C-alpha positions in Angstrom: 31.3 -54.9 127.7 33.8 -56.1 130.2 32.9 -58.5 132.9 32.4 -57.2 136.4 34.8 -58.6 139.1 32.1 -60.8 140.3 31.6 -62.2 136.9 35.4 -62.9 136.5 35.3 -64.8 139.8 32.3 -66.8 138.5 34.2 -67.5 135.2 37.3 -68.8 137.1 35.1 -71.0 139.2 33.4 -72.5 136.2 36.7 -73.1 134.5 38.2 -74.9 137.5 35.1 -76.9 138.0 35.3 -77.9 134.3 39.0 -78.9 134.7 37.9 -81.2 137.5 35.0 -82.7 135.7 36.8 -83.2 132.4 39.7 -84.8 134.4 37.5 -87.1 136.4 34.9 -88.1 133.9 36.3 -87.2 130.5 34.9 -84.6 128.1 32.1 -86.7 126.7 30.6 -87.8 130.1 31.1 -84.4 131.9 27.9 -82.2 131.7 27.3 -78.5 131.8 24.8 -79.0 134.6 27.3 -80.9 136.8 30.0 -78.3 136.1 27.6 -75.5 137.0 26.6 -77.2 140.3 30.3 -77.6 141.3 30.9 -74.0 140.5 27.9 -72.9 142.3 26.3 -71.1 139.4 23.5 -71.8 136.9 23.8 -73.7 133.7 22.7 -70.5 131.9 25.7 -68.6 133.4 28.1 -71.2 132.2 26.7 -70.8 128.6 26.7 -67.0 129.1 30.4 -67.1 129.8 31.5 -69.9 127.4 28.7 -70.6 125.0 29.3 -74.4 124.7 31.1 -77.2 126.4 33.7 -77.4 123.7 34.4 -73.6 124.1 34.6 -74.2 127.8 37.2 -77.0 127.2 39.2 -74.7 125.0 39.2 -72.1 127.8 40.6 -74.8 130.1 43.4 -75.4 127.6 44.1 -71.7 127.2 44.4 -71.3 131.0 46.9 -74.2 131.3 48.8 -72.9 128.3 49.3 -69.6 130.0 50.5 -71.3 133.1 53.0 -73.3 131.2 54.2 -70.2 129.3 54.8 -68.4 132.6 56.7 -71.4 133.9 58.9 -71.5 130.8 59.6 -67.7 131.1 60.6 -68.1 134.7 62.9 -71.1 134.2 64.5 -69.4 131.1 65.2 -66.2 133.3 66.7 -68.3 136.1 66.5 -72.1 136.3 67.3 -72.0 140.0 65.0 -69.2 140.9 63.6 -69.3 144.5 65.5 -72.5 145.0 62.9 -74.4 143.1 63.8 -76.9 140.2 61.7 -76.8 137.0 59.8 -79.9 137.9 58.7 -78.4 141.2 57.7 -75.1 139.4 55.5 -77.0 137.0 54.1 -79.1 139.8 53.2 -75.9 141.8 51.5 -74.3 138.8 49.6 -77.2 137.2 49.8 -80.0 139.8 46.0 -79.9 140.6 45.3 -80.2 136.9 47.3 -83.4 136.2 44.2 -85.6 135.8 42.8 -83.2 133.2 46.0 -83.1 131.3 46.4 -86.8 131.3 42.8 -87.6 130.3 42.6 -84.8 127.7 45.8 -85.8 125.9 45.0 -89.5 125.9 41.6 -88.8 124.5 43.3 -86.9 121.6 42.1 -83.5 122.8 44.1 -80.4 124.1 46.1 -80.4 120.8 46.8 -76.7 120.9 48.3 -77.2 124.4 50.4 -80.0 123.2 51.6 -78.0 120.2 52.6 -75.1 122.4 54.6 -77.4 124.6 56.4 -78.7 121.5 57.1 -75.1 120.4 58.6 -74.3 123.8 60.8 -77.5 123.7 61.9 -76.7 120.1 63.1 -73.2 121.3 65.3 -74.9 123.9 66.6 -77.4 121.4 67.5 -74.8 118.8 69.5 -72.9 121.3 71.2 -76.1 122.4 71.9 -77.2 118.9 73.8 -74.1 118.2 76.3 -75.1 120.8 76.6 -78.6 119.6 79.9 -79.8 118.0 78.1 -82.7 116.3 75.1 -82.2 114.0 71.8 -83.6 115.3 70.4 -86.7 113.7 66.8 -85.5 113.6 65.3 -82.0 113.2 64.5 -80.0 116.3 60.7 -80.2 115.8 60.8 -83.9 115.7 62.9 -84.2 118.8 60.7 -81.6 120.6 57.6 -83.6 119.8 59.0 -86.9 121.0 60.5 -85.3 124.1 57.2 -83.6 124.9 55.3 -86.9 124.6 58.0 -88.7 126.8 57.7 -85.9 129.4 53.9 -86.1 129.5 54.0 -89.9 130.0 54.8 -89.1 133.6 51.3 -87.8 134.1 49.8 -90.9 132.4 52.0 -93.3 134.3 52.0 -91.6 137.6 50.7 -94.5 139.6 53.2 -96.9 138.0 56.1 -94.6 138.7 55.1 -94.1 142.3 54.8 -97.9 142.8 58.2 -98.6 141.2 60.2 -95.7 142.8 58.5 -96.1 146.2 57.9 -92.3 146.3 54.8 -90.4 145.5 55.9 -88.7 142.4 53.4 -85.9 142.9 55.0 -84.9 146.2 57.9 -82.6 146.9 60.2 -85.6 147.3 58.9 -87.0 144.0 59.8 -83.6 142.4 63.4 -83.9 143.6 63.6 -87.5 142.5 62.3 -86.8 139.0 64.5 -83.7 138.6 67.6 -85.7 139.6 66.7 -88.4 137.1 66.1 -85.9 134.3 69.4 -84.1 135.0 71.3 -87.4 134.8 69.4 -88.5 131.6 70.0 -85.2 129.8 73.6 -84.7 131.0 74.8 -88.3 130.6 73.7 -89.8 127.2 73.8 -93.6 127.0 75.3 -93.4 123.6 78.6 -91.7 122.7 79.0 -89.8 119.4 80.8 -92.7 117.7 78.2 -95.2 118.8 75.4 -93.0 117.6 77.1 -92.5 114.3 77.5 -96.3 113.9 73.9 -96.9 114.6 72.8 -94.2 112.2 74.8 -95.8 109.5 73.5 -99.2 110.2 69.9 -97.9 109.9 70.7 -95.8 106.8 70.1 -92.5 108.7 72.1 -89.3 108.3 72.0 -86.0 110.2 69.6 -83.5 108.8 72.3 -81.1 107.4 73.9 -84.0 105.4 70.5 -84.9 103.9 70.0 -81.3 102.8 73.5 -80.9 101.4 
């Protein structure tokens, strides 16, 4: 039987309360009772909707995965839509959940969410690889996984970045600064193709297509 509108509203309140408690206290220390109190419902209603704390955490991951999927589709359709850069779009959608993401990922949880982000990154890389004149030195899955980890480090190191840059990286100004830095990093590689080839040779590495031939 489908939930009534009131139940769906309660379900969303419970999920948002769980995101806050898991982010602030971690999964092990957060309790169903405290989550219920924050959501303004009974512990029994939490169990009615989600069954267990682990299932509630999985629902939190699913909610964030859907938000990220929507951001990806929006950016793919038009990277400059509404005059917002991709960093600002992501911030607008999941900015309030940064503490949850940072804690969950460093605790080794939220693995389906991380995997989905790798999948999305791999799609972008596969399309970019098709336009490359030089063969990549590592497969797109590996590069997507490393790139995802590097991007998520901004969440974990947010206070350090804010201190060094002198700008709150969770602010609109921080969005612009991060976007500008990312554009430069991705558009102006530090190594030229000849330098990269020399380093691969020195390390005994070869591009994937050469290893498979």
